[in-house]
N, C-alpha and C positions, 0 to 999 in steps of 0.2 A: 638421298635418304626421297619416299614419298611423299612425307610429310610439305615439304621444304617446296617439293617442285606442285605439288597442290596449291600452296601457296603463290610461286610464282608464276600460277597461271591465271587466277583471282586477281594479279597485279596487273599484267598484262592487258585483261580485255577491261579493266577501271581505267587502266590508263588511254585504250582511245576515250574511252567514255566521256573520260574527264577532259581530253583535249578537245574534243565536241563543246563543251561546256563552253569552254575559259574563251577557244573561237568567235563564240556567239557572242558574249558579254564583252568582251575587248572591242570586238570590232561596232559592234552599236554604243558602247560605251563612246569609244572615240570619235567615231562619225556624228554625233548626236550631243559630245561634248558634256554626258553626262558621270561625272567624279563618281559616286557611286556604285554605279552599275559598272564604272575601269575598275576602279578597286576591288567591285567583289568579280571582276575578270579574271584582276592579279592575281587574289586569292582560291581561283580557280584552279587558275597555271601554276600554284604552286600544287596543285593535288596531281599535275601530272610530272613534275618531277618529283614528286615523296615515290611516287609508285615508282621512278625510275631508282629512284635510293633505295627503296624498300627492294625489289628487284637485285637488287648488288649485294646490298647486306643477306636477302635470302640464300645469294650466292655462296658467302662466305660460311654465313652459319651451317649448309649440309655439307660445309666439311667435315670428316669425322678425326675422334681425339689422336692424338698422335704424341709422339717422347715429348713435344715441347708445349704440347696443352694438353692435357691431361683427361682436361675436363670437359674437352670441347670448343667449336667456337660459335655455342649457342647466343652469344652475347651478340654477337656482330648484329643479330636482329634487333636485341632491344635500342643498340646502336645507330641503326637506321631508324627507331622506332624517333629518339629523340631530334638525329638531326633534321626531321622533319617538322618538332618544335621549333629547333630555330631559324628556319624557314618562315614559319608564321609571324617567327620576332620580325624578318626584315621588311614582311610585307604592312606591319606595325605603323612601321618606320614610314613604309614608302606614303603610306596611305595618311598619316599625318604631315608629312611633306604636302601631299597633292591639295589636301585642307587648308595647309598653307597659301600658298600658291594661289584658292580662291579668294580667298581674300588678297591679296595682293593686287589678284589680276581680276576681276568678278568679271561674271559671260552669265545668256541668259541661257538659260536651258530649253531645249525645241525636244519632246514628245511627241513619236507616233503610234498609233492603233498597233504598228508591225513590232513595234519596237517591244510591246506589254506582252504580246502574243511569244514574243521570242522569247523573252526573261521567263512566262510560262512553260515554257517545253523543258527550260533547263531546270525550272526547280524540280520537275518530271522525273527528269533525268537524273538529279542530285537524288531526291529520295529513291528510286531503286537502286543508285548504286551505293550509298548508305546504310540503306538494309542490307543489301547483299552482303556487302564487304563487311558488315559488322556481325552477323551472323558467321560468317566464316572464322571472321576471328575468334568467335567460341567456340566455335567447333574444333578447327582447329590448334586453339589454342595457341594465336602467332599472336605478338605484340604488336608488329610490324602493322599487321592489315588491324586493329584495333585504334593504334592512333593514326592509320590513315585514314581509317572511318569519320574517326573525330575530328578530324579536320575536314574530312569530308564533310559531314554533318550538319557542321558552322555553317557552311553555305548554304544550307536550307534556311537556317530561322536570318542569313545574315541577306538574302536573295527577297524572301517575303517584304522584310523591312523595304529593299528595295522598290521593288514592286507597289507597296504603298507610298511610296517616297515619287516615282514617275505619276501615279495615278489622281495623290495630288497635286503635283506642281503643271499638270493637261488640265484639271479644275481651277486654276487659278490662284493656287499655294505662290507663296514666292521664295523662288530658287535658294534663299539660303537654308532650308530644310535639307537641300542637299552634303551641303559639309560638314552638315549639325547627324543627316542621319550616318558621316563615311567614319564620325569618329565613334559611332553607335557598333559601326562597325567592327572600329581596334577596337570595343572591350569587347566584343564577340570572340577577338580571333583570340585576344588576349587569354579567355576563360580557357578556349580551346587548348593554345599552350601550353598553361599553365597544367591542366588535367594530362597531358603527356607527358610534361617532365616529373609530374610528380607518379605515374607510374613509372617510364624509364630508369628514374633515376634510384628509384625505391631498390628495383634488380641487380643496379650496375654497382649498388653500393651495402648490395648484402643484407637488407632492408627483411627486418625478422617478416616470415610469410605463413604461417601457421601457428595461431594461437597458444600459447605455451598449458596450457589450462585444458586444452582440445588434445593433446601429445597426452599426457598426465593420463588424461579420462580414456583414452585409445589404448595404452598400454596396458595401464594396469586392468582395464574391460577383458585382457587380450587372453591373460593368462595368470590365474594364480598365484604362479612361483616366484613372478613379481613383484619385491615390496614396497619400494622404493622404484621413483625415479628424481633425477636432476640431472643439474647443466645441461638444460636442452637448448639447442639453438637450431634452425632452421634459417634457411636462404634459400635463392633460386626463380626460376620462373613459374609461368601457370603451369604448361606443357611438363614442369623437373622441378623437383624440390629435394636441397640437401637438406638432412638433418640426420644429427648424431646429439646422443645425449650419455649418460651414464645410469644404469638398473643396480639395485642392491637386490641379491638374491642367495639361494640355500650354497653356502659358502662350499655342501659336499657331492655339486654337479658336478660332473666326467664335463670332459673339455667337449666332447661330443654331442652332450646337455645342453651344455652351453650356445654351442654353433649354433643347433638347431631352435633352440630359445630367440635368437636373433634375426634368423632367417624367418622364424613366425614372426615376429613384431612388423618384421620390417614388408611382409605379406599383410599381413593385415590394417598395416596404416596404409599401404596402396590403394587396399577396397575400400578401407573408412574415406579416405582423401580422393577419392574416385582420380587420382594423379604417378604418375609415376613417382617412385621416394627411391633416393641414395640414401640409403643407411646406414649408418655408424653405431654401433653400438660398443660401449664401454661396460664392461662386466665387474662389477663390483662385488664380492662376498661381504652378507650380514654376519657384523660382530658380535653384536646385541645380545 
């Protein structure tokens, strides 16, 4: 599918951008013994791993529907997004471990002007990556691109925090500010993980995706033959929604007229919601 090929291309070039950022941060973090920069580097490293997971997820999601999977494989993209969230949880645990080690084995931080410049460069790259990926995710209605952009976006705020800490240490502030910032970084990552889980879990457990009242309004406005709408259910992703409902209409409609009405309602829903709608309509006669 063309959509999934476009998503894969976005993930591939973002992978290389994230790899450059991770190498720079980890290199300076280890070399200069800066826990917060190292923590930020590991967070950036998960961006590259999340890109790989995203590419694999997209490969499965692009498979067409078959006898065993009549609804298709699109949820593999959502599963990939959820795995990205779990990667963030692993990084949180690693950061907390590093903070504990700092208090057990205190060390002196040395900050160079060159390391500050390197961090600023990575921040610029991250801003570029996060903005482009989020826009692509919205345009292509991709769960994995949006999940990955949330992951990358948190790097921007985190890196700004690391930059501020490095500047403060360079001007004489105590080194303890480094592990404190690492914990703050962990909170930012936790927030990012929560956003990802909230979005992906909703899709996987078939959370309602369209407000019931909105559907009723669209259906009743579409055709005056619809007397009532009930038993409304919706589920799905940003690019594909499944809606099933019951409508009450004139009992004298022919089978063809009822069939045409159902198709008309499906088209109206797609136009109103501006996305693909897989629509199932159970038609009931008005017995009043």
